[in-house]
C-alpha positions as CSV (number, residue, x, y, z in Angstrom):
1,M,11.5,-3.3,-16.8
2,S,12.4,0.4,-17.2
3,L,12.8,2.7,-14.3
4,N,9.8,4.8,-15.4
5,K,7.5,1.8,-15.6
6,A,8.7,0.6,-12.2
7,L,8.0,4.1,-10.7
8,E,4.6,4.2,-12.3
9,E,3.7,0.9,-10.7
10,L,4.8,2.2,-7.3
11,K,3.0,5.6,-7.7
12,Y,0.5,4.7,-5.0
13,D,2.7,2.6,-2.8
14,K,2.2,3.6,0.8
15,R,5.9,3.8,1.4
16,L,6.4,6.3,-1.5
17,V,3.1,8.2,-1.7
18,D,4.3,11.2,0.3
19,L,7.4,11.5,-1.8
20,N,5.4,11.2,-5.0
21,I,3.1,14.0,-3.8
22,K,6.1,16.2,-3.0
23,M,7.7,15.4,-6.4
24,G,4.4,16.3,-8.2
25,R,4.0,12.8,-9.6
26,V,0.5,12.5,-8.0
27,T,-1.9,14.8,-6.2
28,K,-3.5,14.2,-2.8
29,E,-6.8,14.0,-4.5
30,Q,-5.6,11.3,-6.9
31,V,-4.3,9.3,-3.9
32,E,-7.7,9.7,-2.1
33,Q,-9.6,8.6,-5.2
34,Y,-7.3,5.6,-5.7
35,T,-7.6,4.6,-2.1
36,Q,-11.4,4.8,-2.2
37,N,-11.6,2.7,-5.3
38,L,-9.5,-0.2,-3.9
39,E,-11.4,-3.5,-3.5
40,D,-12.0,-4.5,0.1
41,L,-10.1,-7.8,0.6
42,E,-10.7,-8.2,4.4
43,A,-12.8,-11.3,3.9
44,L,-9.9,-13.0,2.1
45,C,-7.4,-12.3,4.9
46,E,-6.4,-14.7,7.6
47,K,-6.4,-13.2,11.1
48,L,-3.5,-14.1,13.4
49,D,-3.3,-14.0,17.1
50,I,0.2,-12.6,17.6
51,E,0.3,-13.4,21.3
52,K,-0.6,-17.1,20.6
53,E,2.0,-17.3,17.8
54,D,4.6,-15.9,20.2
55,K,3.8,-18.5,22.9
56,D,4.0,-21.3,20.3
57,L,7.6,-20.3,19.5
58,T,8.8,-20.7,23.1
């Protein structure tokens, strides 16, 4: 995979979005539009009880 293709795939990555805005690769408006168009996957997630998980390890 080329570096440009990898960067394109990471354009909206939460860890890089501020840098991409600063570098002019994407605008705040584009990020907002992308975020609003994301599919809601909450129903497919498994909720974890961190405190219970922590107790099970001891």
